[in-house]
LUMPA-385723 format. One line per 3 residues: number of its first residue (from 1); for each residue x, y, z of N, C-alpha, C. Coordinates in pm, whole numbers. Atoms other than C-alpha are relative to their C-alpha. Example, Ala and Ser with C-alpha at 12.3 -4.5 7.8 and 13.67 -1.06 7.14 Angstrom:
2
1) 89 -119 0 1230 -450 780 90 120 0; -82 -119 -6 1367 -106 714 -77 109 73;
END
This chain:
399
1) -75 126 6 2655 3191 839 149 28 17; -140 -25 -33 3009 3173 978 95 -62 -103; -102 55 88 3333 3093 798 12 -152 19;
4) -7 143 -29 3336 2754 969 -114 -75 -69; 114 62 66 2990 2678 829 22 -11 -151; -29 2 144 3097 2771 474 105 -105 -33;
7) -102 102 20 3405 2551 508 -62 -139 9; 69 129 -15 3182 2267 626 -78 -34 -127; 78 25 121 2953 2305 322 90 -33 -118;
10) -95 33 107 3254 2302 91 46 -145 13; -42 139 -23 3369 1976 250 -114 -98 -32; 115 84 35 3017 1834 212 -10 -18 -151;
13) 5 7 145 3025 1917 -159 108 -94 -54; -108 91 41 3361 1742 -201 -35 -145 34; 40 134 -44 3230 1445 -6 -108 -58 -91;
16) 110 44 86 2919 1427 -225 50 -62 -130; -49 46 130 3124 1376 -542 109 -107 12; -104 103 -17 3369 1125 -391 -46 -117 86;
19) 49 103 -93 3147 909 -166 -56 -119 -75; 41 124 65 3138 576 -347 -9 -112 104; -11 123 -77 3066 236 -201 -105 -28 104;
22) 105 28 -96 2758 267 18 33 40 142; -14 -48 -138 2714 329 393 129 -41 69; -121 45 -68 3011 120 508 121 81 -44;
25) -110 -82 50 3252 312 285 -20 146 40; 28 -140 -35 3080 644 362 47 33 141; -37 -29 -139 3140 616 737 151 11 15;
28) -146 -7 -5 3512 556 676 50 136 -49; -38 -131 52 3536 875 468 -36 110 99; 41 -98 -100 3343 1074 729 98 2 117;
31) -96 7 -111 3580 952 998 131 69 -37; -127 -58 42 3884 1056 797 -9 150 -24; 8 -139 44 3763 1389 657 -66 94 102;
34) 79 -88 -86 3513 1525 911 39 -9 147; -42 15 -139 3658 1388 1235 150 22 15; -144 -5 -19 4031 1333 1203 64 124 -64;
37) -61 -112 71 4107 1607 949 -57 135 44; 63 -129 -29 3856 1887 1023 -47 15 145; 44 -1 -140 3745 1791 1376 -132 75 19;
40) 133 -60 -17 3386 1904 1321 -72 -62 120; 54 69 -116 3278 1641 1573 104 -101 47; -91 101 -50 3450 1375 1784 -32 -136 -62;
43) 23 135 51 3490 1013 1682 -116 -66 73; 110 57 -76 3252 913 1962 -135 52 -49; 125 -57 51 2985 1153 1831 -36 -59 -135;
46) 25 59 131 3024 1014 1478 -55 -141 14; 45 138 -18 2985 656 1597 -142 -4 57; 135 -5 -56 2677 751 1799 -103 39 -106;
49) 90 -39 108 2520 926 1500 -21 -116 -98; 11 114 89 2594 623 1284 -89 -108 62; 85 97 -69 2436 395 1545 -146 45 -2;
52) 136 -54 2 2132 624 1562 -64 -19 -137; 53 15 135 2092 611 1184 -36 -145 -30; 34 140 17 2087 231 1208 -129 -35 75;
55) 121 23 -78 1815 241 1474 -123 57 -71; 112 -68 65 1599 480 1272 -23 -54 -142; 23 28 142 1429 401 942 48 117 -84;
58) -43 -107 89 1555 597 644 140 -22 -53; -133 11 62 1879 660 453 110 24 102; -96 -9 -111 2158 588 702 113 99 -28;
61) -110 -94 31 2438 778 522 -49 144 4; 58 -135 1 2213 1081 471 -26 47 143; 30 -37 -137 2099 1079 833 126 30 81;
64) -126 -25 -71 2456 1055 964 58 135 -38; -55 -127 47 2572 1347 749 -83 118 49; 88 -107 -46 2268 1560 838 16 19 151;
67) -22 -10 -144 2324 1480 1205 128 74 33; -125 -74 -19 2683 1603 1180 -23 149 -24; 29 -140 32 2561 1924 1014 -80 67 111;
70) 81 -57 -109 2304 1977 1290 87 34 120; -90 -24 -113 2576 1947 1555 95 117 -27; -92 -108 36 2801 2189 1364 -70 135 -6;
73) 62 -131 23 2548 2459 1275 -150 7 15; 144 -7 -23 2190 2371 1368 -83 -36 -121; 99 43 99 1879 2327 1155 30 53 -140;
76) -24 -57 132 1968 2565 870 114 -72 -73; -114 68 62 2305 2403 804 -35 -145 -33; 40 138 24 2150 2058 830 -82 -11 -128;
79) 84 3 120 1891 2135 560 81 28 -126; -85 -30 115 2147 2291 324 88 -120 -34; -83 119 19 2372 1990 374 -78 -112 -67;
82) 86 104 59 2085 1756 289 -15 21 -150; 22 -26 143 2020 1925 -46 129 -12 -80; -129 15 69 2391 1941 -139 31 -148 -21;
85) -31 143 4 2422 1569 -65 -91 -76 -96; 97 82 73 2107 1445 -236 -18 42 -146; 38 -50 132 2065 1666 -545 84 -51 -117;
88) -78 40 119 2362 1572 -772 -35 -140 -51; 28 137 46 2305 1195 -783 -146 -18 -37; 143 10 34 1925 1233 -781 -28 63 -136;
91) 17 -66 130 1949 1471 -1078 49 -89 -114; -55 90 103 2168 1229 -1275 -95 -118 -22; 91 114 13 1931 942 -1200 -132 41 -67;
94) 121 -50 66 1630 1153 -1304 22 19 -149; -32 -17 142 1801 1243 -1633 14 -135 -70; -13 135 57 1881 875 -1686 -138 -59 -28;
97) 136 50 20 1512 793 -1646 -64 61 -125; 57 -69 115 1414 1053 -1906 60 -51 -132; -68 41 124 1674 936 -2158 -6 -151 -23;
100) -2 147 12 1626 563 -2094 -81 -48 -120; 88 43 108 1338 528 -2339 61 28 -139; -63 -34 127 1547 692 -2613 93 -111 -48;
103) -99 103 35 1798 406 -2599 -55 -142 14; 49 133 -38 1578 118 -2482 -22 -93 -119; 29 83 117 1497 -5 -2834 122 -24 -90;
106) -121 18 79 1854 3 -2961 69 -130 40; -53 135 -26 2013 -342 -2995 128 4 83; -127 -7 -73 2359 -238 -2871 -21 38 145;
109) 31 -41 -137 2214 -68 -2565 -51 -119 80; 57 116 -68 2015 -378 -2476 106 -108 25; -108 97 -17 2324 -594 -2528 88 37 119;
112) -82 -47 -113 2528 -382 -2286 -75 -21 131; 82 16 -121 2242 -385 -2036 -3 -146 45; 5 142 -35 2233 -766 -2050 125 -45 75;
115) -122 30 -74 2590 -767 -1916 5 75 134; -3 -81 -122 2535 -496 -1655 -98 -53 105; 102 44 -95 2220 -639 -1497 45 -116 89;
118) -48 105 -91 2380 -964 -1369 100 51 103; -92 -61 -96 2650 -751 -1208 -79 64 115; 84 -61 -102 2378 -558 -1026 -59 -105 93;
121) 54 108 -84 2223 -884 -904 110 -57 90; -113 45 -81 2568 -995 -785 25 93 119; -15 -97 -109 2588 -676 -578 -107 -22 106;
124) 108 31 -94 2250 -755 -423 32 -128 78; -36 127 -66 2371 -1111 -349 105 24 108; -105 -27 -99 2680 -979 -173 -54 80 119;
127) 61 -77 -109 2477 -726 27 -82 -91 91; 78 95 -78 2242 -1006 136 90 -86 88; -96 82 -74 2537 -1223 239 62 80 116;
130) -64 -83 -103 2702 -935 431 -96 28 116; 98 -27 -105 2383 -846 617 -30 -127 80; 26 126 -71 2319 -1213 701 112 -31 98;
133) -113 24 -89 2668 -1251 846 -1 93 121; -4 -102 -106 2628 -933 1049 -115 -16 100; 119 -7 -84 2276 -980 1186 -60 -134 41;
136) 60 129 -33 2186 -1351 1189 94 -80 90; -93 62 -94 2381 -1453 1499 -69 -86 106; 75 82 -95 2104 -1619 1702 -104 -82 -75;
139) 103 84 61 1844 -1885 1635 -125 81 -31; 119 -82 20 1565 -1629 1676 13 87 -125; -19 -86 116 1712 -1389 1419 0 -80 -130;
142) -1 85 119 1772 -1674 1174 -142 -42 -38; 138 41 27 1413 -1796 1210 -83 118 -51; 72 -118 49 1281 -1440 1163 34 27 -146;
145) -41 -23 138 1484 -1405 842 -64 -103 -94; 61 105 82 1361 -1739 707 -150 22 -12; 143 -26 2 1004 -1655 805 -39 114 -91;
148) 32 -114 86 1012 -1315 631 25 -34 -147; -27 46 138 1165 -1478 319 -120 -79 -54; 113 84 44 887 -1738 299 -127 83 -15;
151) 123 -80 1 612 -1488 382 -6 93 -121; 2 -94 112 715 -1234 118 -7 -71 -134; 11 76 124 757 -1501 -150 -143 -48 -23;
154) 138 49 12 408 -1632 -78 -98 115 -20; 100 -107 0 222 -1305 -15 15 93 -120; -24 -93 111 386 -1084 -282 -90 124 12;
157) 85 -116 -28 211 -786 -123 81 106 71; -80 -108 -57 361 -446 -43 -30 22 148; 39 -27 -139 169 -427 286 43 -112 94;
160) -58 103 -87 331 -746 413 126 52 69; -125 -51 -55 651 -550 473 -17 68 136; 13 -65 -132 531 -318 754 -43 -97 110;
163) 45 96 -101 357 -607 931 114 -90 46; -111 87 -35 665 -829 918 108 75 78; -97 -81 -73 896 -547 1030 -47 25 143;
166) 56 -22 -133 665 -467 1320 9 -127 85; -4 127 -71 643 -834 1417 143 -34 44; -139 28 -34 1021 -878 1404 51 87 113;
169) -42 -91 -106 1081 -571 1620 -63 -35 134; 71 35 -125 819 -673 1879 57 -127 61; -51 127 -51 949 -1030 1908 139 14 61;
172) -135 -13 -52 1315 -937 1950 5 89 123; 5 -89 -116 1234 -653 2191 -55 -73 122; 62 70 -112 1010 -873 2406 91 -109 57;
175) -83 112 -45 1261 -1158 2421 132 44 62; -133 -40 -45 1572 -953 2491 1 112 104; 3 -113 -92 1455 -662 2712 -28 -45 143;
178) 16 33 -140 1488 -688 3089 -107 89 65; 107 -77 -65 1211 -566 3330 41 139 47; -42 -130 -52 1421 -280 3473 0 109 -106;
181) 7 -97 109 1391 -112 3132 -109 104 24; 113 -90 -20 1063 46 3245 41 132 64; -42 -122 -68 1243 296 3469 61 99 -99;
184) -64 -88 98 1452 434 3181 -103 56 -97; 101 -48 93 1149 458 2957 -79 116 61; 71 -108 -68 966 670 3216 86 126 2;
187) -90 -116 -4 1271 896 3245 3 71 -134; -4 -62 132 1283 954 2868 -127 80 -26; 127 -66 29 915 1037 2838 -17 127 83;
190) 12 -120 -83 945 1285 3123 83 114 -54; -87 -104 55 1216 1472 2929 -47 52 -136; 46 -38 133 1018 1504 2605 -141 59 10;
193) 130 -66 0 727 1743 2551 -103 -87 -73; 99 87 64 418 1521 2484 -66 64 -122; 61 -68 114 269 1784 2252 90 -7 -123;
196) -95 6 111 584 1785 2042 2 -139 -62; 2 138 49 578 1405 2017 -126 -25 -83; 126 21 71 210 1405 1914 0 71 -135;
199) -8 -76 124 271 1675 1652 89 -70 -101; -98 69 84 571 1483 1515 -61 -127 -60; 62 123 47 383 1152 1491 -113 31 -98;
202) 110 -39 88 85 1329 1334 47 34 -140; -56 -34 132 302 1466 1051 34 -127 -77; -39 124 67 442 1122 972 -122 -78 -48;
205) 118 78 36 101 953 974 -82 67 -109; 77 -71 103 -63 1225 762 54 -30 -138; -58 25 131 180 1180 477 -10 -149 -37;
208) 12 143 28 165 802 512 -139 -34 -52; 137 27 42 -213 818 462 -41 78 -125; 36 -90 109 -204 1075 182 -45 -74 -125;
211) 36 75 122 -210 822 -102 -133 -70 10; 124 75 -16 -506 641 47 -124 89 -7; 117 -87 -3 -732 948 70 -26 70 -133;
214) 18 -62 132 -690 1055 -293 -79 -93 -91; 82 78 94 -952 937 -538 86 -48 -116; -87 57 102 -780 702 -784 -37 43 -141;
217) 37 -49 134 -968 858 -1076 47 143 -21; -49 -136 11 -815 1199 -1006 121 6 -92; -119 -12 85 -560 1326 -1262 128 10 81;
220) -118 -8 -87 -327 1380 -965 23 -131 75; -1 123 -79 -388 1027 -841 136 -69 1; -123 80 3 -74 846 -960 118 72 64;
223) -113 -66 -67 186 1112 -863 -14 4 152; 18 -6 -145 32 1146 -517 11 -138 62; -14 136 -51 -2 772 -469 145 -47 -8;
226) -142 33 12 356 740 -591 78 60 117; -62 -62 -116 461 985 -320 -23 -86 124; 32 84 -116 282 768 -62 80 -129 -4;
229) -77 124 13 455 456 -198 144 19 46; -140 -24 -37 802 604 -163 12 44 146; -1 -45 -140 721 774 167 -12 -120 94;
232) 18 119 -83 600 444 312 126 -86 2; -124 76 4 915 267 194 111 70 77; -96 -74 -80 1121 545 351 -17 -26 148;
235) 27 30 -141 953 473 685 42 -143 34; -23 141 -28 1008 97 651 145 -44 -16; -136 43 34 1374 93 543 95 24 116;
238) -102 -5 -104 1609 15 831 130 -54 -56; -130 51 43 1979 -15 750 52 57 -130; -52 -66 119 2012 202 440 -55 -54 -130;
241) 53 26 133 1963 170 68 3 -144 -44; -6 140 41 2068 -194 33 -124 -77 46; 122 63 -48 1763 -291 239 -121 49 -78;
244) 111 -58 73 1537 -58 41 -24 -68 -134; 10 57 134 1608 -230 -293 -102 -114 -8; 100 107 10 1412 -552 -221 -143 47 25;
247) 134 -53 -23 1117 -354 -85 -55 62 -128; 43 -68 121 1101 -142 -399 -22 -97 -115; 13 96 110 1154 -434 -636 -132 -77 11;
250) 123 78 -19 871 -637 -486 -124 85 -29; 119 -82 17 627 -346 -482 -15 53 -142; 12 -70 127 708 -168 -808 8 -92 -121;
253) -15 92 114 804 -464 -1031 -94 -119 12; 76 124 -14 640 -777 -893 -149 23 25; 139 -19 -41 319 -637 -741 -72 100 -92;
256) 71 -105 75 226 -311 -919 41 10 -146; -47 4 138 428 -365 -1238 8 140 -63; -22 -135 52 508 4 -1275 115 2 -100;
259) -113 8 93 833 -92 -1451 46 -144 -6; -45 138 22 1008 -403 -1578 123 -31 86; -120 42 -73 1281 -603 -1407 125 56 -67;
262) -114 -53 74 1520 -491 -1682 22 148 30; -12 -143 -31 1447 -123 -1618 50 21 142; -41 -12 -140 1483 -168 -1243 150 -27 16;
265) -141 38 -15 1820 -344 -1268 93 97 -71; -83 -97 71 1954 -95 -1523 21 124 86; -12 -116 -87 1878 194 -1289 84 -28 122;
268) -78 33 -119 2024 15 -989 148 -11 -33; -140 11 42 2344 -65 -1179 62 139 -19; -51 -136 19 2383 301 -1278 24 68 133;
271) -16 -64 -130 2330 417 -922 123 -53 73; -117 58 -66 2598 178 -798 131 56 -55; -121 -58 61 2846 345 -1035 17 147 36;
274) -4 -142 -35 2770 692 -893 36 21 147; -17 -33 -141 2884 860 -572 -132 51 58; 119 -54 -63 2626 972 -319 -89 -107 60;
277) 88 92 -72 2330 811 -144 -69 -102 -91; 71 104 74 2175 483 -260 -146 38 -22; 140 -40 12 1832 641 -202 -27 84 -125;
280) 21 -76 124 1887 855 -514 -50 -89 -112; 53 96 96 1798 539 -706 -150 20 -21; 145 -21 11 1434 630 -635 -34 105 -104;
283) 24 -101 102 1467 929 -868 -20 -66 -136; 13 77 125 1511 684 -1156 -133 -74 -3; 124 77 -5 1219 469 -1044 -122 89 -20;
286) 113 -91 14 982 765 -1013 -14 52 -142; 3 -50 137 1079 901 -1354 -45 -105 -99; 38 109 90 1047 565 -1529 -148 -35 17;
289) 140 37 -27 711 492 -1361 -96 93 -72; 92 -94 65 541 810 -1482 22 3 -151; -25 11 144 711 775 -1820 -75 -117 -60;
292) 72 118 48 565 427 -1859 -152 20 -2; 145 -27 -6 222 565 -1771 -43 113 -93; 35 -98 102 236 822 -2051 -5 144 47;
295) 2 -136 -52 300 1138 -1847 97 94 -73; -93 -85 74 574 1265 -2081 119 43 84; -122 -44 -68 902 1434 -1990 -32 81 125;
298) 39 -77 -117 733 1684 -1759 -46 -89 114; 47 95 -100 565 1398 -1578 114 -80 61; -115 73 -52 894 1212 -1548 80 83 100;
301) -68 -89 -94 1054 1514 -1383 -76 4 133; 84 2 -121 761 1528 -1140 18 -133 74; -17 131 -62 798 1154 -1079 131 -11 76;
304) -130 3 -67 1167 1191 -995 -1 82 128; 8 -87 -119 1099 1479 -756 -85 -64 109; 90 64 -97 808 1300 -590 70 -115 71;
307) -67 116 -58 1019 988 -538 107 41 100; -111 -42 -87 1323 1165 -390 -53 67 127; 57 -68 -117 1116 1388 -162 -71 -100 90;
310) 77 96 -78 888 1104 -55 87 -95 81; -79 102 -68 1156 850 32 93 59 105; -94 -61 -94 1384 1096 214 -67 75 115;
313) 67 -83 -102 1125 1295 412 -8 -67 137; 9 59 -134 1064 1041 694 134 -3 73; -132 7 -63 1435 988 761 52 136 42;
316) -45 -136 -31 1507 1361 751 -73 54 123; 79 -45 -115 1224 1442 992 46 -71 127; -39 79 -117 1329 1161 1226 133 44 58;
319) -133 -34 -51 1697 1255 1249 1 139 62; 3 -137 -54 1624 1626 1304 -82 6 129; 83 0 -121 1362 1544 1566 70 -70 116;
322) -53 85 -106 1558 1281 1760 138 41 48; -136 -36 -41 1917 1412 1761 4 86 127; -8 -84 -120 1840 1680 2025 -16 -76 132;
325) 10 73 -126 1742 1418 2286 52 -145 -12; -59 132 19 1952 1123 2166 69 -49 127; -68 42 -122 2142 1122 2499 -93 -83 89;
328) 97 79 -77 1823 997 2667 -46 -123 -77; 55 109 81 1699 783 2380 91 -121 -4; -92 112 15 2014 574 2355 9 -89 124;
331) 1 80 -123 1964 454 2714 -108 -107 -1; 113 93 1 1648 264 2620 38 -126 -77; -43 124 64 1752 -94 2551 -112 -64 -83;
334) 111 58 77 1403 -186 2425 9 42 -147; -14 -49 137 1465 30 2118 114 -72 -71; -114 69 60 1807 -122 2056 -29 -148 -24;
337) 30 143 15 1677 -474 2110 -97 -27 -115; 93 20 111 1396 -430 1860 71 3 -135; -73 -13 126 1655 -346 1595 50 -134 -51;
340) -52 129 45 1797 -700 1589 -106 -78 -77; 108 68 71 1458 -841 1488 -33 66 -131; 27 -74 123 1399 -567 1233 105 -31 -106;
343) -108 30 94 1739 -632 1074 -9 -143 -51; 15 139 44 1674 -1007 1066 -108 -13 -106; 108 0 100 1346 -952 881 50 63 -130;
346) -53 -66 119 1529 -717 642 89 -94 -81; -83 99 71 1776 -995 558 -89 -93 -82; 95 82 75 1477 -1209 457 -52 71 -123;
349) 44 -78 115 1352 -928 233 106 1 -110; -109 -7 98 1693 -903 66 16 -134 -72; -8 132 63 1701 -1279 5 -115 -20 -98;
352) 114 6 92 1354 -1255 -149 30 74 -130; -34 -80 119 1472 -980 -383 100 -72 -88; -101 72 78 1772 -1187 -486 -65 -112 -81;
355) 69 110 71 1550 -1486 -576 -82 54 -117; 84 -57 105 1311 -1266 -774 84 60 -114; -86 -61 101 1597 -1089 -955 70 -105 -87;
358) -67 107 74 1764 -1416 -1056 -95 -71 -96; 99 77 76 1444 -1568 -1192 -2 32 -150; 3 -29 146 1447 -1379 -1531 121 -51 -77;
361) -119 48 71 1795 -1518 -1610 -28 -130 -75; 34 126 67 1639 -1854 -1700 121 -89 -18; -114 87 29 1901 -2068 -1871 122 75 -51;
364) -112 -82 48 2142 -1781 -1948 121 -19 91; -115 32 -85 2467 -1923 -1808 98 116 11; -88 -118 -6 2658 -1603 -1893 -42 93 113;
367) 51 -85 -107 2434 -1407 -1658 38 -55 138; -36 62 -127 2493 -1655 -1375 150 13 27; -144 -12 -15 2868 -1643 -1438 40 141 42;
370) -29 -139 -35 2878 -1262 -1427 -44 31 143; 49 -22 -136 2669 -1260 -1110 97 -62 102; -91 69 -92 2899 -1515 -942 135 71 8;
373) -129 -71 2 3214 -1328 -1050 -8 130 80; 19 -124 -76 3075 -1004 -907 4 -29 150; 2 37 -142 3006 -1174 -573 141 -33 49;
376) -135 42 -40 3354 -1329 -560 94 121 10; -86 -119 -3 3525 -999 -644 -28 88 121; 37 -82 -116 3333 -811 -375 38 -69 131;
379) -28 74 -123 3392 -1088 -120 148 -14 28; -140 39 -22 3759 -1166 -173 102 103 -48; -93 -104 42 3910 -849 -323 -45 136 52;
382) 35 -136 -41 3912 -476 -253 -58 82 -116; 60 -69 114 3761 -393 -593 -141 45 37; 129 -56 -39 3459 -167 -544 -105 -21 -110;
385) 112 23 91 3117 -201 -703 2 90 -124; -1 -84 121 3151 104 -937 94 -51 -108; -95 50 99 3457 -48 -1105 -53 -128 -67;
388) 56 122 57 3279 -381 -1153 -112 35 -99; 105 -46 93 2983 -199 -1312 63 47 -131; -69 -51 119 3221 -21 -1552 56 -116 -82;
391) -51 119 70 3382 -355 -1636 -112 -71 -76; 115 61 66 3036 -495 -1717 -40 75 -126; 32 -84 116 2968 -203 -1952 100 -25 -113;
394) -105 22 99 3302 -251 -2129 -14 -139 -63; 18 136 50 3240 -626 -2161 -116 -6 -99; 114 -4 91 2901 -556 -2318 29 68 -132;
397) -35 -74 122 3057 -317 -2568 91 -79 -94; -102 67 84 3337 -546 -2687 -38 -144 -37; 34 141 28 3174 -892 -2676 -108 -9 -107;
END
């Protein structure tokens, strides 16, 4: 490993502990530190990697950073970068899951949580609003978002998500792609080894089916099925962690009831106060799930590991597989056109999550006020989500 590679890893470590604010803020820091200051890649390369991470399912900030590492030092540096980026926040979230039960029955803890949770819902509301403004620019995209909102509210089924995402991508691709696209598609396929593509797809499908082939009476059943749950959500999440939240809430809280709405929101609020990837939130969910099922501390550690590995594996495999021939892939407009429909459906999912998250507030006007204040602060000021979370904690302690 060269001196330049070691310097890059040092910068990745610094970035890991200072990257607050989600994908939009992360890309600004990458532009300043990795492009303008260190010149690891060009601004054009960074923007292309960011665009690629939006096209692919998985954690967008993680994929962009891993893609930069691959360009700087190849596969080895990319993998080391991934672990440096993901481990600190995932470890903190896993520890929070283990210690959560110790405090859950304490009155003061619950009082503070009651002030933090509406702030977390306000963050979800703002994310939904931002995504709607960005992606719902045509009648078709608006109808897809409304349709996915209605469908998920009615069906309340985890397997509705892949079907709706697939439908949204097919509709937008079919309506927006011109006939001459076929020539570019043939050119791409001629540049890619068919055996490599088949091997790659086979790996993804094998892990996606893993949870289904395990006997549910097996003592390993829940951890393995949990891996499949997170892995499947990793494949379905386009646009980063803000889109993943409604998928996870519907499946883990509303459908399977692995954890309560209160536990989910507490973990999400904590993650918003930490630097690093939003996908590290899954470490908390995995730990809480196995803890609720009586697996003990050892089981909670396994749950956190299973969740983090499961949800990140598809995105990591995809970015490392596709970056080498991105120059050809980006020419295919059918792929880009399908993204608009996928994003529109994702906005519907986020709106569904917001409705489900607000429902437990009932007649608690304080919760609605905190949620509204959070939205207003994020919309009209430069105050970041971590500071609002801290303010919620302080308010819970003194009121």
